[in-house]
ZABATOR-577509 format. One record per residue (C-alpha): x, y, z. Coordinates in steps of 0.02 Angstrom, whole numbers, plus 50000, padded with zeros to 5 digits. Layout:
<sites>
XYZ ...
</sites>
This chain:
<sites>
507905161447462 507255147447351 508435134847431 507925140247605 506075139247566 506285121647500 507005116147668 505525122947768 504315109247822 502585110947897 502435101048059 501165099848199 501845109648346 501125097448474 501875082148390 503565090348368 503585096448549 503125078948608 504555071248509 505815083948573 505265081848754 505295062948740 507065064048673 507555075048819 506685063448944 507575047948877 509235057148882 508935061749064 508425044049110 509805034749018 511255047049021 511055056249183 509925050249323 509775031249329 511245019749368 511725004449267 511284988249357 512954980649307 514174992949386 512975004049485 513675019949406 512905034549317 513845041549165 514615055749265 515295043749396 515945031649265 516825045349169 517535052649328 518275035849379 518995032749206 519775050149196 520615047849365 521265030949308 521975038749151 522865051449262 523645036749358 522815042049521 522845024549593 523035022049783 524915019249771 525245035949686 525065053449755 523575065149752 523165077749617 522125093349624 520275090349598 520245104749476 521415094849364 520275079649371 518695089749340 519525098549193 519975081949112 518215075049140 517265089549062 518575092148926 518705074148866 517185064248923 515765073849006 515245090348924 514305097349073 514595110149210 516105108849322 515065111049480 514025095649437 515585085149408 516455091449564 514865088549667 514805070449609 516655068549650 516425075849824 515015063849864 516055048849810 517365054249937 516195056750086 516215041650201 514545047150274 513715047450102 514395031750019 514685015150106 516295011050011 517085027549951 517745027549773 518775043349795 520115046049927 519995064549962 521285075850043 520655092350109 518925098650155 517615087450074 516155092950184 515455084850340 513895076950413 513325093950477 512925098950299 514435110250271 514995110350089 516685105450022 518075117749985 518315123849808 519085111349688 520685121549676 521025118049860 520625099449871 521565084349806 521035066649769 521505049449708 520605032849685 520275020149822 520585001449816 518724998749796 518715009849641 520195000449569 519254983949594 517774991649506 518854995349354 519914979449362 519954972049186 519914987749080 521634983349012 521034965848968 519624971048850 518364965848985 517064978448925 516624987548766 517235005248732 516325019148640 516885035448563 516795050848673 515645065248630 516935073548515 517585057248438 519375060848489 519475047548623 518555032348689 517765027948857 517065011948934 515215008848910 515165000049079 516454995449210 517014977249233 516394978549414 517374965849513 516274971949658 514354973849655 514424992749671 512564995949641 512054987449803 513664991449897 513505010249880 511705012249824 511135026349713 509935040849710 509255050649562 507735059549493 507365057749308 505845062749205 504335053149266 505375041049370 506655040749508 507835028849595 508355027249777 509395011949822 510145009649996 511945003850024 512314986150085 513724976150162 514904968550033 515264952950135 513404949150149 513124952749965 514524940349925 513634926950026 512024930249928 512944929749761 513794913249803 512114905849854 511304911949693 512694903949589 512374887349674 510474889249673 509974899549520 508114894949541 508004900349724 506714912349794 507084929549863 506964924150046 508624914650063 509504929049975 508734941950093 509214931350244 511024932750188 510944951150142 509924954950300 509574972850249 510384989550210 512044994150290 512095013050299 513765022050315 513105032050463 512525016450555 510895017450650 509635004050692 508354996650571 506764992450666 505764983950529 505274965750541 506034952750426 504374950750335 504344969350295 506144969150234 505804953650128 504264961550050 505254977350008 506614967449919 505354956549826 504454971549754 505994982249732 505044995849825 504664999850005 505385009250152 506525005650298 506315013650469 507995018850537 508265025450713 509745033850794 510855023150904 510965028951083 511545023551254 511425029451433 512965035851524 512925034751713 513495050851797 513395044151975 512165047652116 510735042152007 511085055251875 511255050451692 511375057451517 510895050451347 512235049951212 511745047851029 513205040150933 512395036550763 511025045450667 509965039650520 510675040150344 510575056650250 510035066250406 511025082450427 511635082850606 511605101750628 509795103050568 509305088550681 510025097550832 509195113950780 507515105150770 507715097550944 508255114451014 506725122650935 505565109851012 506445112451178 506165131251171 504345128751124 504135117151274 503685102251165 504985091351253 504615093351439 505735078551486 507285086251405 508315099451495 509705102751371 510575096351214 512425097751171 513425093051018 515095085651073 515495077850905 517255077250838 517655064050707 516235053350775 514455058450814 514125062350996 512515071451039 512215073051226 510435074351293 510145079651474 508495074251555 507615086351672 507795074651819 508425057251857 506695049751875 506305051951690 506315035951589 507665037151454 506675026151334 505155037551350 506205052951317 506955045051161 505235039451103 504705057651103 506205062150996 505885047650877 504105053750849 504465072250831 506175073150748 507285064550621 508025053650758 506925041150667 506865042650478 506185032550333 507245027450186 506105025050036 506865011749924 506525011449738 507684999849641 507365007849473 508905004649364 509465002449184 509594984049140 510944976749028 509944982548875 509825000348939 507964998848981 507405006949146 506374995849260 506114991849444 506994975749494 506874964149642 508424959849741 508604943249650 508484951649479 509834964249527 511014950449587 510624939849433 511014954249314 512654957349403 513164939049388 512724938849203 513834954149182 515264945449272 515044930649156 515164941949003 516694950549076 517524933849109 517204927848932 517914943848858 519454942548969 519694924248918 519574928548733 520754943148755 522004932148846 521854918548713 522244931448580 523794937048675 524354918948699 524134914748515 525134929848465 526524925248586 526534907148531 526754912848352 528274923148400 529014909248507 528874896848366 529804909148254 531154911148386 531364892248393 531654891848205 532914905848219 533804897248363 533974880948266 534614890248112 535494904848192 537004905448075 535924904747918 534754918047989 536234929548021 536914926447846 535254930747766 535084946647867 536854952147822 536904947447638 535144947347567 534324963047499 532604957147555 532984947547715 531174947147774 530514938947615 531994927147612 531694921647792 529844918747761 530224908747603 531664898347671 530964893947843 529104895647804 528874909547932 527384921047949 527524939647927 527444942448117 528774929448150 529964936548020 529664954148084 530024948748263 531674940548212 532224955848114 531774967648258 532754957648385 534284966748454 535974958248449 536064958248638 534504947348640 535344933448543 536014927048707 534214925048765 533844912848627 534034898448744 533074883848674 532584876948844 531844893548901 530894895848741 530194878248747 529684880148931 528754896248895 527984888248741 527404873248842 526674883948982 525724894848861 525004879648773 524404872848940 523624889548986 522804890548816 522024873448839 521344878449010 520624894648942 519804885848795 518984873648915 518444888349025 517694897348876 516724881848823 516164875848996 514884887049082 515034877349245 516884881249256 516554899549222 515324900449367 516604891649477 517914904449426 516694918849463 516324911149633 518184910849671 518324929249625 516854933249739 517644923649883 519264933449864 518294949649863 517344944350018 518954940650110 519714957150056 518224966950124 517744955050264 516804960650419 518434959350516 519104974650426 518694992550476 517894996050306 516964979550294 516164978250467 514274980050474 513784997150537 511884996850539 511094985550669 509384977550677 508084977750814 506324971250832 504954983050782 504504992650941 502794990851016 501705006251009 502235016051161 500775025551234 501515042451271 500295052651373 500005070051308 500715077551467 502365069351418 502405079451257 501825096151328 502375105051485 500925105251606 500425122851659 498805130051727 497845141451608 496165150151598 495285147751431 494135161851373 492895161251228 491955176951178 490195178251107 490925182950938 491965167050937 493695173550988 494685161451094 496235164451200 497045158651361 497855166951510 499235159051611 498675153351781 496945150551854 496175167851866 494495172151942 493155167351816 492075181851871 493425194251821 492985207351692 493985201151542 494335213251402 493515210551233 493285219851071 491875232351054 490145224451048 490885207951110 490735199551280 491135183751377 490315167651322 491295154451418 492785154051535 493545138951621 495095132951711 496195120051623 497965113551602 499015115151445 498935096151430 497025095951424 495845094251277 494495107351265 492825101151197 491645112851106 489825109251058 488905119150926 487035122050911 486865109050772 487485094250873 489335093850825 490755091150947 492465098850915 494135096551004 495525109051031 497185105551115 497375117851257 499205120151211 498665126451038 497595140551106 498495157251083 499015166251240 499495184251276 498685200851306 497765201651141 496015195951099 496595178951038 496065172150871 494415166750792 493975149350847 493465145750667 495325145550624 495505130450737 493895121150698 492745120550546 491265128950628 489935134050503 489625152750481 487835151950546 488225140450693 488795145250866 489615136951016 488375132351152 489515123051272 491375122351315 492175110951444 493765101251482 493775083351420 493795070651561 494105052251528 492715040651584 491425054651595 489655053351526 488675068351465 486835072351448 486525082251289 484855090351252 484055101751123 482935116751153 481425106051102 481705094551251 482505079751162 484115072051224 485145056851270 486735051851362 488355050051266 489985041651320 491595051651326 492405041151190 491095047151064 491375065751085 493185065851028 493345071350846 494805065350741 494815080450625 494425098850635 492785095350545 492075089450710 490975074550751 489095074550728 488245067050880 486475073950890 485335075250739 484295090950761 482865097250654 482975113350554 482005123050686 482915114550830 484565118850915 485735110351037 485685119151204 486375108651347 487845097251382 488025092051564 489115079051648 488105064751723 488605067051905 487035060751991 485595048651981 484155061051957 483755074051824 482795090051857 482135098851702 481135114851691 480275122351538 479925140151489 478145136651548 478865134951726 478375116851737 479675106451833 479945087751812 481105076251911 481475058451854 482845045451868 484345047751751 484285029151708 482725032551605 483785041851477 484595030151351 486455030251310 486765032551124 488225035751007 487215046450888 485405050950855 483995062950893 483705056251067 482105054251167 480875066851237 481425072451410 479935083951451 478335087151357 477855105051313 476275112151240 477055129351214 478855135151233 480485125651250 481645118851382 482355131851503 483635122651610 484245105651669 485115099951827 485815082651867 485935078952053 486025065252183 484345060452257 484865062552439 485565079952404 484115086952302 484125100552170 484645118452206 484185135752144 484425153852192 483055162952284 482905178952379 483995177852532 485145163952472 485185146452398 483735134652417 483875115752405 482365104552379 482605086952447 480775082552454 480525077352273 478835068952281 477885083952211 478885084452050 479435066252039 478825057451885 479445049151727 480325055151572 479245064051441 477925069751566 477355087951584 477855090651766 477185102251901 477395120751935 479065125952006 479235128552195 478835145352271 480305157152253 481045148652099 481985161551994 481015170451859 482375166251732 481955147851759 483765143151797 484445130551921 485975133952025 487525130451921 488795118852003 
</sites>
């Protein structure tokens, strides 16, 4: 107990927790989530590649079960779950996930529809040529090795990377507090950029981007960003690319056609994309589309049938681009581990520069390794030459001397390695001791050694040698090959296509009903507005109007706010609808005083119960949010009461005092917002009703026996803000004009 108590230390829980979490975070960043800028691999991918290489799963050999590979990886190099390792292996084999697959899979490795791969006991795999190029040089001490987690074996710290895998295949990962998302690119174009950077190390990003052009996704598609946008993304190492599906029109004859989508954006699951389109189709959000079919086999083929042959294919596709993943954004974040293992976001030039520096280090290590091999061989060859010139004496010493090795070293001044090589030589090899052959090999090795020493000392020659390697790689994966051809195309950024709302919603007649308690609903078709609609107890009709599902419904509350509701969003059915406050932010103490269908180009006269008002243009009554748009500033004891379309040149206004005033509508100012001007002056009471009419037609009102129209206006004609004269004989006691 004493020994245990002496080992107990008092620590601050917060500090200790911070240290432990920081350790975990750094482990996640460095050892799990972020790729190395030099070879573009995360530890799990690097260990997977190395384990497959150790199993001799090169492209020329046969396949082996994935379970065998996964077992070797988690047993020797990567002490994590088998599902994580197998998942990484599956992705490296999917030609729709990686641009240049590193694993050649045999069996079910999933598909673009989102179906998972078969279990690892059923699938087989081997390495691809691209993976072999990535590891080319491991036998030549091109990179450093480190002990595995149990110390029983060793593994490469980084791959030699004959190919720029980071940009070729991209990478995606989420660490603690940071993430990475790098798109794949075309190897031939990357080679052009690398060669240019070797020749012009001080260049800007622009000439490099002009050679790289942009991402080259394995699923193709069309990038619609401008060059300036792409350049800015690569300069900052962050940004996004807009990728659209590739489509064409197939002529069916007699004016009929169908749209065929052959490529979809990267990382979009085809089955979910089709489900989304089908859902929109059922909900009548795609009125131009009649049907969708998936005719895909090995290649993507999604068939879209328009409703009729007069529909513009481009307009139909624009709807899909806006509402579905037919257009998707790839958010780039080139956050990688640099050569020192430090995570940071790099520009495209920095990534290419780091890769070239790595290739330079690899070349130097390979040169030094080769020089070591040459020196060792030269030492042996020089010993063979001594033995050849003194063959009889060498044989005598070996046969007769008790210590032949020491005697050979003493007599012929041989090194330990030379004497050992002579003693280990088999008798059958004596015939190979041809002086001419030995001297030719000796001469060739000396020449090669001289070249390598010059290469090691001359940086210019090393860059020339690296350039030659890059040119060979470019030719191997040129755009003329099936693997190397560019798949993603470029197009100019499309102009904003003005899609009318009736192109997004199927146009149908409806009757919109708003109750006094604020419940809104619609009924299909144009029903009689005088019908007795059903409401909840103690509720009744407030407003009813005819509209189309493509219309916008405008509401005005008693405090001067305008609200907009899409007619297609109003619930339909036999119920009572839903509270309008769920659709707009109408204050609890406020109420709707007007409801009408929005009409473009219309002007409206709005007025309060105190007789103040003004004319407002239609473009000012549209609210951008559900909070509404404040148009009229009313006092605390004042309420909005009227909103009438300006459909004439005269205004008739009557107060509760039964005084009637007629004046020209041009006397009312047009404003965007305010309290307005006085329309009629009152000593007691408020405004009762307003009517806008044409002067030659007069104003109308109900009276006993029918409708009366007053065309002789002289009695009541005046100017705005006057008191007016008593209403004509027979004017309704409720002080209301005839509603149009």
